[in-house]
C-alpha positions in Angstrom: 0.0 0.0 0.0 2.8 2.4 0.8 4.5 1.5 -2.4 1.5 2.3 -4.5 1.1 5.7 -2.9 4.7 6.5 -3.5 4.3 5.7 -7.2 1.2 7.9 -7.5 3.1 10.9 -6.0 6.0 10.3 -8.3 3.7 10.3 -11.3 2.3 13.6 -10.3 5.8 15.1 -9.9 6.7 13.8 -13.4 3.6 15.4 -15.0 4.3 18.7 -13.3 7.8 18.8 -14.6 6.5 18.7 -18.2 4.5 21.9 -17.8 6.2 25.0 -19.3 5.2 28.6 -18.6 5.6 31.1 -21.5 4.8 34.8 -21.7 3.2 36.5 -24.7 4.4 40.0 -25.4 1.4 42.1 -26.6 3.6 45.1 -27.2 2.1 47.4 -24.5 -0.3 50.2 -25.1 0.6 52.5 -28.0 -1.6 55.6 -28.5 -3.0 56.4 -32.0 -1.8 59.8 -33.2 -2.2 61.8 -36.4 -0.3 64.4 -38.4 -2.9 66.7 -40.0 -2.8 68.4 -43.3 -5.4 69.9 -45.7 -4.9 69.8 -49.4 -7.0 72.6 -50.8 -6.6 76.4 -50.3 -9.5 77.6 -48.7 -10.2 83.1 -39.2 -12.2 80.0 -38.9 -11.6 79.7 -42.7 -8.5 77.5 -43.1 -6.0 79.0 -45.6 -3.0 77.2 -47.1 -2.0 73.6 -46.5 -1.3 73.7 -42.8 -3.9 72.4 -40.4 -4.6 75.0 -37.7 -2.7 74.3 -34.5 -5.8 74.9 -32.4 -8.0 72.7 -34.7 -9.8 69.6 -33.5 -11.3 66.9 -35.7 -13.5 63.9 -35.1 -12.2 60.4 -36.1 -14.0 57.2 -37.0 -12.1 53.9 -37.0 -12.8 50.3 -38.1 -10.6 47.2 -37.7 -9.9 44.9 -40.6 -11.8 42.0 -38.9 -14.9 43.9 -37.8 -18.1 45.4 -39.0 -18.5 47.8 -36.0 -16.5 50.9 -35.0 -13.2 50.0 -33.4 -13.8 53.0 -31.1 -16.6 55.5 -30.7 -16.1 58.8 -32.7 -13.3 60.6 -30.9 -12.0 64.2 -30.9 -8.4 64.5 -31.8 -6.4 67.7 -31.0 -2.8 68.8 -30.6 -3.0 69.4 -26.8 0.8 69.1 -26.5 1.5 71.5 -29.4 4.0 68.9 -30.8 2.5 68.6 -34.2 0.8 65.3 -33.4 -2.9 65.1 -32.8 -4.0 62.6 -30.1 -7.4 61.5 -28.9 -9.5 62.7 -26.0 -9.7 60.1 -24.5 -6.5 58.5 -25.8 -7.2 55.7 -28.3 -4.8 52.7 -28.6 -3.6 50.5 -31.4 -4.8 46.9 -31.4 -2.2 44.2 -31.3 -2.8 42.8 -34.8 -4.5 43.6 -38.2 -5.1 47.0 -39.8 -7.2 50.0 -39.1 -9.1 52.4 -41.5 -9.7 56.0 -40.3 -12.0 58.7 -41.6 -12.5 62.2 -40.1 -14.2 65.5 -40.3 -13.4 69.1 -39.1 -14.4 70.7 -36.8 -15.1 68.3 -34.1 -17.9 70.4 -32.8 -20.2 69.4 -35.7 -22.5 66.4 -35.5 -21.4 63.3 -37.5 -22.0 59.6 -37.8 -20.7 56.7 -39.8 -21.9 53.4 -41.2 -19.6 50.3 -41.5 -19.3 47.1 -43.4 -16.8 44.3 -42.6 -13.4 46.1 -42.4 -14.7 49.1 -44.3 -16.2 52.5 -43.5 -19.1 52.9 -45.9 -19.8 56.6 -45.4 -19.6 59.5 -43.0 -22.5 61.9 -42.6 -21.9 65.4 -41.2 -24.6 67.9 -40.3 -24.1 71.7 -40.6 -26.7 73.7 -38.8 -27.1 77.4 -39.6 -23.5 78.6 -40.1 -24.6 82.2 -40.7 -22.4 83.7 -37.9 -19.3 85.8 -37.5 -17.1 82.8 -36.7 -17.9 80.3 -39.4 -17.0 76.6 -39.5 -14.8 75.6 -42.3 -16.3 72.2 -42.8 -13.7 69.7 -44.1 -13.6 65.9 -44.6 -10.6 63.6 -44.7 -9.3 61.3 -47.3 -9.4 57.7 -46.0 -6.4 56.5 -44.0 -6.4 52.9 -45.3 -4.9 49.7 -43.9 -2.8 51.4 -41.2 -0.6 48.7 -39.7 -1.5 48.1 -36.1 1.9 46.8 -35.1 3.9 49.7 -36.5 2.2 52.3 -34.2 3.1 55.0 -36.8 1.7 58.5 -36.5 -0.8 58.7 -39.3 -0.8 61.5 -41.9 -4.4 62.7 -42.6 -5.4 65.0 -45.5 -8.5 67.2 -45.3 -10.7 68.6 -48.2 -12.9 71.7 -48.0 -16.6 70.9 -48.2 -17.9 74.5 -48.6 -17.3 77.2 -51.2 -15.4 80.4 -50.2 -16.6 83.7 -51.4 -14.1 86.6 -51.3 -14.8 90.2 -52.3 -12.0 92.7 -53.3 -12.3 96.4 -54.0 -10.0 98.7 -56.0 -10.1 102.3 -57.4 -7.7 104.5 -59.3 -8.6 107.5 -57.2 -7.5 107.2 -53.6 -9.7 108.8 -50.9 -12.7 109.2 -53.1 -14.8 106.1 -52.4 -15.9 104.3 -49.3 -18.0 101.1 -49.2 -20.7 101.5 -46.5 -22.6 98.3 -47.0 -22.1 95.0 -48.8 -24.5 92.0 -48.6 -24.3 88.6 -50.2 -27.9 87.5 -50.8 -29.7 84.2 -50.6 -26.9 81.9 -49.5 -27.4 78.4 -48.1 -25.9 77.9 -44.6 -27.0 74.5 -43.5 -27.3 70.9 -44.8 -26.1 67.3 -44.6 -22.8 66.3 -46.1 -22.4 62.6 -47.1 -18.7 61.5 -47.5 -17.6 58.3 -49.3 -14.2 57.5 -47.8 -11.5 56.5 -50.3 -7.9 57.3 -51.0 -9.3 60.5 -52.5 -12.6 60.8 -50.7 -15.7 62.2 -52.4 -18.5 64.0 -50.8 -21.9 65.6 -51.7 -24.3 67.8 -49.9 -27.2 65.3 -50.0 -29.6 67.7 -48.4 -29.4 71.5 -48.3 -31.2 74.2 -46.4 -33.1 77.1 -48.0 -31.2 79.7 -50.0 -32.5 82.6 -47.8 -29.5 83.8 -45.8 -28.5 87.3 -46.6 -24.9 87.7 -45.2 -23.7 91.1 -44.2 -20.1 91.4 -45.5 -19.5 95.1 -44.8 -21.4 97.3 -42.4 -18.8 99.9 -41.4 -17.5 102.5 -43.9 -14.4 101.1 -45.5 -12.1 103.2 -47.7 -11.5 101.8 -51.2 -7.7 101.7 -51.9 -5.8 102.0 -55.2 -4.6 98.4 -55.0 -7.0 95.5 -55.0 -7.7 94.6 -51.4 -9.9 91.9 -49.7 -12.7 93.4 -47.7 -14.8 90.3 -47.0 -14.6 86.5 -47.0 -17.3 84.0 -46.2 -18.3 80.4 -46.6 -21.4 79.0 -48.2 -22.9 75.6 -48.9 -22.3 75.0 -52.7 -25.2 76.0 -54.9 -26.3 78.6 -57.4 -24.4 81.9 -57.3 -26.6 84.7 -56.2 -26.2 88.5 -56.0 -24.5 91.3 -54.1 -26.1 94.5 -52.8 -23.6 97.4 -52.6 -23.8 100.8 -50.9 -21.0 103.3 -51.1 -20.1 107.0 -51.0 -18.4 109.0 -53.7 -16.8 112.2 -52.4 -19.1 111.8 -49.4 -22.3 111.5 -51.4 -24.2 108.2 -50.5 -25.0 105.9 -53.4 -26.8 102.6 -53.8 -25.6 100.5 -56.7 -28.2 98.4 -58.6 -28.0 94.7 -57.4 -25.0 93.0 -58.8 -26.2 89.7 -60.4 -23.8 86.8 -60.1 -26.0 84.0 -61.5 -24.6 84.1 -65.0 -21.4 82.6 -63.5 -23.1 79.2 -62.7 -22.8 77.3 -59.4 -20.5 77.7 -56.5 -18.6 74.4 -56.1 -17.2 72.5 -53.1 -13.6 73.4 -52.3 -13.4 76.4 -54.6 -12.6 80.0 -53.8 -14.4 82.7 -55.8 -12.9 86.2 -55.8 -15.1 89.0 -57.0 -13.3 92.3 -57.6 -15.4 95.5 -57.6 -13.6 98.3 -59.4 -14.6 101.9 -58.6 -13.9 104.6 -61.1 -15.1 108.2 -61.3 -15.3 110.8 -64.0 -15.4 114.3 -62.8 -18.3 116.3 -64.0 -17.1 119.1 -66.3 -18.7 121.6 -68.6 -17.7 123.4 -71.8 -19.9 126.6 -71.6 -20.8 128.7 -74.5 -23.3 131.6 -74.9 -25.9 132.0 -77.5 -25.3 135.4 -79.1 -27.9 138.1 -79.1 -30.0 138.1 -82.2 -32.4 140.5 -83.9 -36.1 139.9 -83.4 -38.3 138.7 -86.2 -39.8 140.6 -87.8 -37.2 143.4 -87.5 -38.1 146.3 -85.3 -39.0 149.4 -87.3 -36.7 152.3 -87.2 -37.8 155.0 -84.9 -36.8 158.6 -85.6 -36.7 161.0 -82.7 
């Protein structure tokens, strides 16, 4: 009996000696970060190709194995001012596979996305009444496709403008003579729904638009017209039919209202395009060349009178 018990214990010891413990390195947590760029020239209006350092954008992500968002839409900003935009809260790379990313700017807008297996089908952004002093330059990103989850690389992301920019310049050949006292861009669209199809070069369309009834005041304080072309106003509109400008000005201090300037012959305002309208002021001084009608004899002639 003792011998049998001894053998059983020995067998247990032998089995235990065959078990090996191995650790699996999952690489640790690596935060997802972006380098941001925008590719079209457009204040809240973004000019040039540098993304604004104080800008924030919303990011959608999907993993190559899934049909749901890898993480909920997240705001990314450059809180450290290091040229890399990180998430709030931080988002981390998975340990395998690839990720696709799509984004829109600014993060304050409402947006949603739909997904297929390993693909972002579309992103929908809602712009509500943008007729305000500080406008939102609505932008959508090109798709960041198949980002390798094990490389943990900072991702470059490129933004495209979704609105049209309207810029008005003035110029004259006679300094000090003209002042613009009022300028209004009539019947613009300032709200709608933008549907983005993510791709290497993403496409987008304003699938619904608001009513073209927003009259935007561009100038309300008297502004001198210089002798070199100068921008006096710049605004954003949802793409659509070009409309008209109402202009008030003074010439030598005399108030004038110009007939409505019709822009419709120029077609539609298009997404991502900047339209520059230059109003040229010229004056011709009123001058006269006087002459006098000479005295003439009456008809019939007056009779001679002898005194």
